[in-house]
C-alpha positions, 0 to 999 in steps of 0.5 A, spaced: 543 551 397 538 546 397 540 539 399 537 533 395 533 528 399 537 521 398 533 515 396 535 511 402 531 516 406 525 516 401 525 508 402 525 509 410 519 513 410 515 509 405 517 503 409 515 507 416 508 509 412 507 502 410 508 499 417 503 505 419 498 503 414 498 495 416 497 497 423 491 500 422 484 497 419 484 498 412 479 503 411 481 507 417 483 514 416 490 513 419 491 507 414 488 511 408 492 517 410 499 513 410 497 510 403 496 517 401 503 520 403 506 514 400 504 516 394 505 523 394 512 522 397 514 518 392 511 521 386 514 528 388 521 524 389 521 520 383 517 526 379 522 531 381 516 535 383 516 542 386 511 542 393 506 546 389 506 541 383 504 536 388 499 540 392 496 541 385 495 534 384 488 531 384 486 523 383 484 525 376 491 527 374 494 520 376 494 514 371 498 508 372 500 503 367 497 496 365 503 493 368 504 498 374 511 500 372 510 507 371 505 512 373 503 518 368 502 525 371 498 530 368 501 537 371 496 542 370 499 548 372 507 549 373 511 555 375 515 554 369 509 555 364 511 560 359 506 566 357 502 565 351 503 572 347 497 571 343 492 571 349 495 578 352 502 575 355 498 571 361 500 565 363 495 560 361 497 554 365 498 549 359 502 544 364 505 537 361 504 530 362 510 526 365 512 519 367 514 517 373 517 510 375 513 506 380 519 501 381 527 502 383 530 496 382 527 491 386 523 496 390 516 497 388 513 503 392 506 502 389 505 495 391 499 494 395 496 501 393 489 501 389 
């Protein structure tokens, strides 16, 4: 059986990556990659996404709310997409949109991200 990752571990990983990004110049590849990892880890955790869903995300698939309290993700193709029988039963990848919180209590994992 797969064990769920505790939120405390996600928080520790986010803090570590944020420190790593802060230790480098803002436009350095290391800092940019650390910020990208913060986004991916937290979107995967809070969005309950599979690895394949995260791997398929593109920048255009993510929108943040005006107050930055949630992110709207467009999952374009998913393992759970149902076949459309009028198209010969092929899986069409209709996808869906989900809302992912960017805050958990006082913890704002999306702070400082552009």
